[in-house]
ROVO-337072 format. One line per field, with one value per atom (N, C-alpha, C, CB): x, y, z. Coordinates in steps of 0.2 Angstrom, whole numbers, plus 5000, padded with zeros to 4 digits. Glycine has a CB too. Layout:
ROVO-337072
u	X|...
v	Y|...
w	Z|...
//
This chain:
ROVO-337072
u	4690|4695|4698|4693|4700|4703|4710|4705|4714|4720|4719|4726|4715|4716|4721|4711|4726|4730|4735|4726|4736|4742|4747|4740|4753|4760|4763|4764|4762|4764|4772|4760|4775|4783|4780|4794|4781|4781|4786|4777|4791|4798|4794|4806|4798|4796|4789|4794|4787|4784|4784|4783|4786|4789|4784|4798|4781|4779|4774|4785|4773|4771|4765|4777|4765|4759|4763|4760|4768|4770|4766|4777|4767|4765|4755|4767|4753|4747|4744|4746|4748|4746|4748|4748|4752|4753|4747|4759|4745|4739|4734|4736|4732|4725|4725|4724|4734|4733|4731|4734|4734|4733|4727|4736|4722|4716|4712|4713|4714|4711|4713|4712|4718|4719|4726|4713|4729|4737|4739|4741|4744|4753|4756|4758|4759|4763|4770|4760|4776|4782|4783|4785|4785|4787|4794|4788|4796|4804|4806|4804|4810|4814|4820|4809|4823|4828|4829|4832|4822|4819|4816|4814|4822|4818|4814|4824|4814|4811|4802|4816|4802|4796|4793|4795|4797|4794|4792|4799|4796|4794|4788|4799|4786|4779|4773|4780|4775|4771|4768|4773|4774|4772|4767|4781|4767|4766|4758|4772|4757|4750|4747|4750|4747|4747|4744|4751|4747|4747|4741|4752|4741|4735|4728|4736|4727|4722|4720|4721|4725|4724|4727|4718|4733|4735|4741|4736|4745|4753|4756|4755|4761|4767|4773|4766|4778|4786|4790|4788|4795|4801|4805|4803|4806|4815|4818|4816|4824|4828|4831|4833|4831|4835|4836|4835|4840|4842|4842|4849|4834|4834|4839|4828|4843|4848|4853|4851|4853|4860|4859|4862|4861|4860|4859|4865|4862|4862|4858|4868|4857|4849|4843|4847|4841|4836|4836|4837|4842|4840|4837|4845|4842|4840|4831|4845|4830|4821|4816|4818|4818|4815|4816|4819|4822|4820|4818|4825|4819|4816|4809|4819|4806|4798|4795|4796|4799|4797|4796|4801|4802|4803|4799|4811|4797|4792|4785|4792|4779|4774|4775|4768|4781|4782|4779|4776|4778|4775|4777|4767|4776|4777|4773|4785|4768|4763|4762|4756|4764|4763|4770|4755|4774|4779|4776|4786|4776|4775|4782|4770|4784|4791|4788|4796|4789|4787|4791|4784|4798|4803|4807|4805|4807|4809|4812|4802|4817|4819|4819|4830|4819|4817|4823|4810|4824|4830|4826|4839|4829|4828|4833|4824|4832|4838|4837|4846|4838|4840|4846|4840|4844|4851|4859|4853|4859|4865|4869|4866|4863|4866|4866|4864|4863|4863|4869|4856|4874|4880|4879|4883|4884|4885|4882|4894|4883|4882|4876|4887|4874|4866|4862|4863|4862|4860|4859|4866|4866|4866|4864|4875|4862|4858|4851|4859|4850|4842|4841|4838|4843|4844|4845|4851|4850|4849|4844|4855|4841|4834|4829|4832|4829|4823|4822|4825|4828|4829|4831|4831|4837|4840|4837|4847|4834|4831|4824|4829|4822|4815|4817|4811|4825|4828|4828|4832|4832|4833|4829|4836|4826|4819|4814|4814|4814|4810|4814|4806|4821|4824|4825|4831|4826|4826|4818|4833|4813|4806|4803|4801|4807|4801|4803|4802|4810|4809|4805|4814|4804|4799|4791|4799|4791|4782|4782|4781|4789|4789|4787|4797|4791|4791|4783|4798|4780|4774|4770|4772|4769|4764|4760|4758|4762|4762|4762|4758|4760|4761|4758|4768|4760|4758|4765|4749|4766|4771|4769|4777|4767|4765|4773|4760|4775|4781|4780|4784|4782|4779|4781|4781|4779|4781|4777|4778|4776|4774|4770|4780|4766|4764|4770|4757|4775|4782|4784|4789|4781|4785|4781|4785|4775|4771|4771|4764|4773|4775|4780|4770|4782|4787|4788|4788|4790|4788|4796|4786|4796|4800|4805|4794|4813|4818|4818|4819|4814|4813|4816|4804|4824|4825|4827|4830|4831|4831|4827|4831|4824|4816|4812|4813|4812|4807|4810|4805|4817|4820|4820|4825|4820|4818|4812|4819|4807|4801|4798|4798|4801|4800|4803|4804|4808|4812|4809|4816|4805|4801|4794|4801|4791|4787|4788|4782|4793|4796|4798|4803|4800|4803|4796|4806|4790|4785|4781|4783|4780|4778|4784|4777|4790|4795|4794|4801|4793|4791|4784|4791|4781|4772|4774|4765|4778|4777|4781|4780|4789|4793|4789|4797|4785|4783|4775|4785|4772|4765|4764|4762|4769|4768|4768|4775|4771|4772|4767|4779|4762|4756|4756|4754|4763|4763|4760|4771|4759|4755|4760|4745|4761|4766|4762|4773|4761|4758|4761|4751|4759|4765|4760|4774|4759|4754|4759|4751|4753|4757|4754|4758|4754|4750|4753|4750|4748|4751|4754|4746|4755|4758|4754|4757|4757|4754|4757|4755|4753|4756|4756|4751|4765|4767|4772|4767|4776|4780|4787|4781|4788|4794|4793|4796|4785|4784|4785|4774|4782|4784|4792|4780|4795|4803|4805|4806|4803|4805|4803|4803|4798|4795|4801|4788|4801|4806|4813|4806|4816|4822|4823|4826|4819|4820|4818|4815|4814|4811|4811|4803|4811|4812|4806|4815|4801|4794|4788|4792|4790|4786|4778|4788|4777|4769|4768|4767|4769|4768|4771|4770|4776|4778|4772|4785|4769|4763|4756|4764|4756|4751|4750|4752|4757|4759|4760|4765|4761|4759|4753|4762|4748|4742|4739|4739|4740|4739|4741|4742|4744|4747|4740|4755|4737|4733|4724|4734|4722|4715|4711|4713|4709|4707|4708|4709|4714|4719|4720|4714|4721|4722|4728|4714|4730|4736|4732|4743|4735|4731|4733|4730|4729|4731|4734|4725|4740|4741|4735|4744|4732|4728|4723|4726|4724|4720|4724|4717|4730|4736|4735|4743|4735|4733|4728|4730|4723|4715|4718|4710|4720|4723|4729|4727|4732|4738|4733|4744|4730|4722|4720|4714|4718|4713|4720|4711|4725|4730|4733|4736|4733|4734|4731|4735|4724|4718|4716|4713|4712|4709|4702|4704|4701|4698|4702|4697|4708|4712|4715|4717|4713|4716|4717|4714|4713|4714|4718|4706|4723|4727|4735|4725|4736|4745|4748|4748|4753|4757|4755|4758|4751|4749|4750|4744|4749|4752|4743|4757|4743|4735|4739|4732|4735|4735|4730|4734|4732|4729|4731|4730|4731|4735|4731|4741|4724|4719|4719|4722|4720|4720|4728|4714|4732|4736|4740|4739|4740|4741|4736|4744|4731|4725|4726|4716|4727|4729|4728|4722|4729|4729|4723|4737|4720|4714|4717|4707|4715|4716|4715|4708
v	4625|4630|4634|4635|4631|4636|4643|4632|4636|4639|4642|4633|4642|4644|4648|4645|4649|4653|4654|4659|4649|4650|4645|4650|4647|4644|4641|4647|4634|4631|4628|4629|4629|4625|4621|4632|4615|4608|4606|4601|4604|4601|4596|4606|4590|4583|4581|4584|4582|4582|4575|4587|4571|4565|4559|4564|4559|4554|4559|4549|4554|4556|4561|4559|4566|4572|4577|4578|4577|4583|4580|4584|4571|4569|4571|4559|4571|4571|4579|4569|4583|4589|4593|4593|4591|4592|4589|4589|4585|4582|4588|4575|4586|4591|4598|4591|4603|4607|4609|4607|4603|4604|4604|4600|4599|4597|4605|4589|4609|4615|4621|4615|4619|4624|4627|4631|4624|4626|4624|4623|4626|4625|4622|4636|4617|4614|4613|4606|4613|4613|4606|4620|4601|4596|4595|4592|4599|4599|4592|4603|4589|4583|4580|4577|4574|4573|4566|4572|4563|4557|4559|4553|4558|4560|4555|4560|4549|4543|4545|4538|4545|4546|4553|4543|4557|4565|4567|4571|4563|4561|4557|4555|4554|4549|4554|4542|4559|4563|4568|4565|4571|4575|4571|4578|4566|4562|4562|4555|4558|4557|4565|4553|4571|4575|4578|4577|4577|4577|4573|4577|4568|4564|4564|4562|4568|4571|4577|4569|4581|4587|4594|4588|4591|4597|4598|4595|4604|4607|4606|4614|4602|4601|4602|4595|4605|4605|4602|4613|4597|4595|4599|4593|4600|4602|4598|4612|4595|4591|4596|4587|4596|4598|4596|4603|4596|4594|4602|4589|4603|4609|4611|4609|4608|4609|4612|4602|4612|4616|4621|4613|4627|4633|4635|4637|4633|4633|4629|4631|4623|4619|4624|4615|4626|4631|4635|4633|4640|4645|4644|4649|4639|4637|4635|4631|4632|4630|4636|4625|4639|4645|4649|4648|4649|4655|4652|4659|4644|4642|4640|4637|4639|4640|4646|4641|4652|4659|4660|4663|4658|4660|4656|4658|4648|4646|4648|4644|4653|4655|4662|4652|4664|4673|4675|4679|4668|4670|4664|4671|4666|4661|4663|4659|4660|4661|4658|4663|4652|4647|4643|4641|4643|4638|4634|4640|4628|4623|4619|4617|4623|4617|4612|4620|4608|4599|4594|4595|4595|4591|4590|4591|4584|4583|4573|4585|4575|4567|4568|4564|4562|4561|4556|4558|4555|4547|4547|4549|4543|4539|4538|4531|4542|4542|4548|4542|4544|4551|4554|4549|4562|4567|4563|4573|4560|4560|4554|4562|4549|4544|4543|4539|4553|4551|4555|4554|4551|4554|4563|4547|4565|4572|4573|4575|4570|4570|4568|4564|4564|4562|4569|4553|4572|4577|4584|4579|4584|4590|4589|4593|4581|4581|4583|4573|4579|4582|4589|4578|4594|4601|4603|4602|4601|4603|4603|4602|4598|4598|4600|4591|4598|4600|4610|4595|4612|4618|4623|4617|4621|4625|4624|4624|4619|4620|4625|4611|4624|4631|4637|4632|4638|4643|4645|4643|4640|4640|4643|4635|4638|4640|4645|4635|4648|4654|4659|4656|4659|4664|4665|4665|4661|4663|4662|4657|4661|4661|4668|4657|4670|4677|4682|4680|4685|4690|4689|4693|4684|4683|4684|4675|4684|4685|4694|4682|4695|4702|4708|4703|4704|4708|4706|4705|4703|4702|4705|4695|4706|4709|4705|4713|4698|4693|4688|4693|4683|4676|4671|4674|4666|4662|4656|4657|4654|4650|4645|4654|4640|4635|4631|4629|4630|4628|4620|4636|4614|4608|4608|4601|4608|4609|4600|4618|4599|4592|4594|4585|4587|4590|4588|4585|4587|4585|4591|4582|4597|4603|4606|4609|4602|4604|4599|4605|4595|4591|4585|4589|4584|4579|4573|4578|4569|4562|4559|4562|4554|4548|4546|4541|4547|4547|4550|4542|4555|4560|4568|4559|4567|4574|4577|4576|4575|4580|4584|4576|4579|4579|4584|4572|4584|4589|4596|4586|4594|4602|4604|4603|4601|4605|4606|4604|4603|4604|4612|4598|4611|4617|4623|4616|4622|4627|4631|4624|4626|4626|4631|4621|4631|4632|4640|4627|4641|4649|4653|4648|4649|4653|4656|4646|4651|4651|4660|4646|4659|4666|4673|4664|4670|4677|4681|4675|4675|4676|4678|4667|4678|4679|4686|4674|4689|4697|4700|4698|4698|4700|4701|4695|4697|4699|4700|4692|4702|4704|4709|4706|4714|4721|4719|4727|4712|4713|4709|4710|4708|4703|4696|4706|4692|4686|4682|4684|4679|4676|4669|4674|4667|4661|4658|4664|4652|4647|4640|4646|4636|4629|4624|4628|4620|4614|4610|4609|4604|4601|4597|4601|4591|4584|4579|4580|4575|4569|4565|4565|4557|4552|4552|4545|4552|4551|4546|4556|4540|4533|4535|4526|4536|4537|4535|4544|4532|4530|4529|4534|4537|4537|4533|4543|4536|4531|4523|4532|4520|4514|4512|4511|4514|4515|4515|4525|4520|4520|4515|4525|4512|4507|4502|4504|4499|4494|4494|4493|4501|4500|4502|4504|4504|4507|4502|4515|4497|4493|4485|4496|4480|4473|4471|4470|4473|4473|4477|4472|4479|4486|4486|4485|4480|4479|4481|4472|4479|4482|4491|4477|4491|4499|4502|4501|4502|4504|4505|4500|4497|4501|4505|4499|4507|4510|4517|4507|4518|4524|4526|4524|4522|4524|4527|4519|4524|4525|4532|4519|4535|4541|4548|4541|4545|4550|4548|4551|4551|4549|4546|4552|4548|4543|4534|4545|4534|4526|4525|4518|4531|4528|4534|4526|4532|4536|4541|4530|4547|4550|4548|4558|4548|4547|4554|4544|4555|4560|4566|4557|4563|4566|4572|4561|4569|4574|4579|4571|4578|4584|4588|4581|4585|4589|4595|4585|4592|4595|4602|4589|4601|4608|4612|4603|4608|4612|4618|4604|4615|4618|4624|4612|4623|4627|4634|4621|4632|4638|4642|4635|4639|4642|4645|4639|4643|4647|4654|4642|4657|4664|4662|4669|4657|4655|4656|4650|4655|4657|4666|4653|4670|4675|4678|4677|4677|4681|4676|4683|4670|4666|4668|4657|4671|4669|4669|4673|4668|4666|4659|4674|4656|4651|4643|4653|4638|4631|4628|4630|4625|4622|4615|4621|4613|4607|4603|4609|4596|4593|4586|4595|4583|4576|4572|4577|4573|4567|4566|4560|4572|4573|4572|4566|4570|4569|4575|4568|4579|4583|4588|4586|4585|4588|4583|4587|4579|4573|4565|4576|4562|4555|4552|4552|4547|4545|4541|4540|4541|4542|4531|4549
w	4611|4608|4613|4604|4620|4624|4624|4629|4619|4619|4610|4622|4606|4600|4598|4597|4594|4591|4596|4588|4600|4605|4604|4614|4606|4607|4612|4605|4614|4618|4619|4617|4625|4624|4632|4624|4630|4636|4636|4635|4641|4641|4647|4643|4643|4647|4643|4658|4636|4636|4630|4636|4630|4627|4630|4628|4637|4640|4646|4643|4648|4656|4656|4659|4661|4663|4654|4674|4652|4647|4643|4644|4641|4634|4634|4633|4640|4642|4640|4650|4642|4642|4635|4647|4631|4624|4622|4620|4622|4617|4619|4619|4624|4627|4624|4637|4625|4621|4616|4621|4611|4604|4603|4600|4606|4605|4607|4610|4611|4613|4609|4621|4602|4597|4598|4598|4603|4604|4598|4611|4598|4592|4599|4588|4598|4604|4601|4607|4606|4605|4610|4606|4608|4611|4614|4606|4618|4622|4625|4629|4623|4629|4626|4631|4630|4628|4623|4633|4625|4621|4615|4625|4610|4603|4600|4597|4601|4600|4602|4604|4609|4610|4609|4617|4608|4607|4600|4610|4596|4587|4590|4581|4592|4593|4597|4598|4599|4601|4597|4607|4594|4588|4581|4584|4582|4576|4578|4575|4585|4587|4587|4595|4589|4589|4581|4592|4575|4572|4567|4573|4568|4569|4570|4571|4576|4576|4575|4580|4570|4567|4569|4567|4575|4578|4574|4586|4579|4576|4581|4574|4579|4583|4582|4583|4585|4583|4588|4582|4586|4589|4592|4584|4598|4599|4605|4602|4602|4606|4612|4602|4617|4622|4630|4622|4634|4640|4642|4640|4647|4650|4656|4652|4658|4663|4659|4667|4654|4648|4646|4641|4647|4646|4638|4650|4635|4627|4625|4623|4626|4626|4624|4633|4632|4634|4630|4641|4629|4625|4617|4625|4614|4608|4608|4606|4612|4612|4611|4620|4617|4618|4611|4625|4607|4603|4598|4602|4596|4591|4591|4589|4597|4598|4596|4606|4599|4597|4590|4601|4588|4580|4577|4577|4576|4574|4572|4578|4577|4575|4578|4578|4578|4579|4585|4572|4591|4596|4603|4593|4609|4612|4619|4613|4620|4627|4631|4627|4631|4637|4637|4635|4644|4645|4650|4647|4649|4655|4658|4653|4662|4666|4669|4672|4665|4666|4667|4661|4664|4665|4671|4662|4674|4680|4682|4685|4687|4688|4697|4683|4698|4704|4707|4705|4713|4718|4722|4724|4725|4734|4738|4735|4744|4749|4754|4746|4760|4764|4763|4773|4767|4765|4763|4774|4770|4769|4766|4774|4763|4759|4751|4761|4750|4742|4739|4739|4735|4733|4730|4725|4729|4729|4720|4731|4717|4710|4709|4706|4714|4712|4715|4716|4719|4723|4716|4729|4715|4710|4702|4709|4701|4694|4695|4691|4703|4702|4703|4708|4707|4708|4701|4713|4696|4689|4683|4687|4686|4680|4682|4676|4688|4693|4694|4702|4696|4697|4694|4700|4690|4684|4678|4682|4678|4670|4671|4667|4677|4678|4676|4686|4680|4678|4672|4680|4668|4661|4655|4659|4658|4652|4652|4650|4659|4659|4657|4665|4657|4658|4651|4663|4647|4640|4636|4635|4639|4637|4638|4642|4645|4647|4642|4655|4641|4637|4629|4636|4627|4621|4624|4618|4629|4633|4633|4644|4637|4637|4630|4638|4626|4619|4617|4613|4619|4615|4620|4613|4625|4631|4635|4628|4636|4640|4639|4642|4645|4643|4648|4642|4650|4656|4657|4654|4663|4663|4670|4663|4668|4673|4675|4670|4681|4683|4689|4686|4688|4691|4698|4687|4704|4709|4711|4713|4717|4719|4726|4721|4728|4736|4739|4740|4736|4740|4743|4735|4742|4742|4749|4734|4749|4754|4760|4751|4762|4767|4767|4769|4770|4771|4770|4776|4764|4761|4763|4751|4767|4768|4761|4770|4761|4758|4750|4759|4750|4744|4746|4742|4751|4752|4746|4757|4741|4734|4731|4729|4729|4727|4730|4729|4737|4740|4741|4747|4741|4740|4735|4742|4727|4724|4722|4721|4724|4723|4725|4727|4732|4736|4733|4742|4731|4727|4722|4725|4718|4714|4715|4713|4722|4721|4723|4724|4729|4730|4723|4734|4720|4713|4709|4707|4709|4707|4708|4709|4715|4718|4718|4726|4717|4715|4709|4714|4705|4696|4696|4691|4699|4699|4700|4705|4706|4708|4704|4715|4700|4695|4689|4694|4687|4679|4680|4673|4686|4684|4680|4689|4680|4678|4668|4682|4667|4660|4660|4657|4663|4660|4658|4654|4663|4662|4670|4659|4669|4676|4677|4674|4681|4684|4690|4686|4687|4693|4695|4692|4701|4700|4701|4706|4698|4701|4704|4696|4711|4715|4714|4721|4710|4712|4716|4705|4720|4723|4717|4728|4720|4714|4708|4718|4702|4696|4693|4692|4690|4689|4680|4692|4680|4672|4672|4668|4668|4665|4671|4659|4673|4677|4681|4680|4686|4694|4691|4699|4686|4685|4684|4679|4681|4681|4691|4677|4692|4699|4703|4703|4702|4706|4705|4704|4699|4697|4699|4690|4699|4701|4708|4697|4711|4718|4726|4717|4722|4727|4726|4728|4729|4729|4728|4735|4730|4729|4726|4735|4720|4716|4718|4706|4718|4720|4726|4719|4732|4737|4737|4743|4735|4735|4732|4731|4727|4724|4727|4720|4729|4736|4740|4739|4743|4748|4746|4750|4740|4737|4735|4732|4733|4733|4740|4729|4745|4752|4755|4756|4750|4753|4752|4748|4746|4745|4748|4738|4751|4752|4749|4754|4740|4736|4737|4731|4738|4738|4731|4742|4728|4720|4720|4713|4712|4710|4704|4706|4702|4699|4691|4701|4685|4678|4676|4673|4672|4668|4666|4663|4663|4661|4664|4660|4672|4676|4680|4681|4678|4678|4673|4679|4667|4661|4662|4657|4664|4665|4669|4671|4673|4679|4674|4689|4672|4668|4662|4663|4659|4654|4658|4655|4663|4668|4668|4676|4669|4672|4666|4676|4659|4654|4650|4651|4650|4648|4651|4648|4648|4650|4657|4641|4659|4662|4670|4659|4670|4675|4676|4675|4672|4671|4677|4667|4683|4690|4695|4692|4692|4696|4693|4694|4699|4699|4704|4696|4706|4710|4716|4714|4713|4716|4715|4716|4720|4721|4720|4731|4713|4712|4716|4701|4720|4723|4720|4730|4718|4713|4716|4706|4723|4724|4727|4728|4728|4728|4736|4724|4739|4746|4751|4748|4748|4750|4756|4744|4753|4759|4765|4756|4762|4768|4775|4766|4773|4781|4779|4790|4786|4783|4789|4783|4785|4792|4797|4790|4802|4810|4808|4816
//
């Protein structure tokens, strides 16, 4: 029970990595706030947590909207009188080289992936300062560490998140708030499944190419990324802040000849 008595707010928790992390955190004793725009799937995550004896709160919010972010942070902090862990997991992607990306699509990826992290942290941090500390985990990506074909907007946002993580770690160290970033390789989630179906004429061939990015020749499971998030949220990582936590099957290590 590494998170016993703590309150965790997880964005994008209705599916994929967020959902897997919500379930794992609940199993480790945390009270978990499931924050997402998908109410049907979000409520199902809450019910699943309750079914295994955990405690969860559903909050509908678009992280790119300031009022939604403020309301979510305040609701979670008021739920059990504290907010110990913020996992900024919500994110979207697109496909395209820079000059082909429509401006509104670029702006939307930036709004969710970067502005969303900024807004959720902006409204969560005051609660953490008031209680004497906390932990923030930001979802970056292996795409922040190397160039990926036709991922200009996504890569730009994940690089920004990694830089922001380091700046936040410096700014909030004196308040006993640790801030770290997860940098996964490709994870097989509903998000990736949709992306393959909508972006490629041959999704199966595209999936095989994605697998070959990693030295393992496989994609990660959401539960594997959740385990890394648990480590960063727990006291086991008390000496870890400002760090990119790379869990990518060797994607950024290099390629075989």
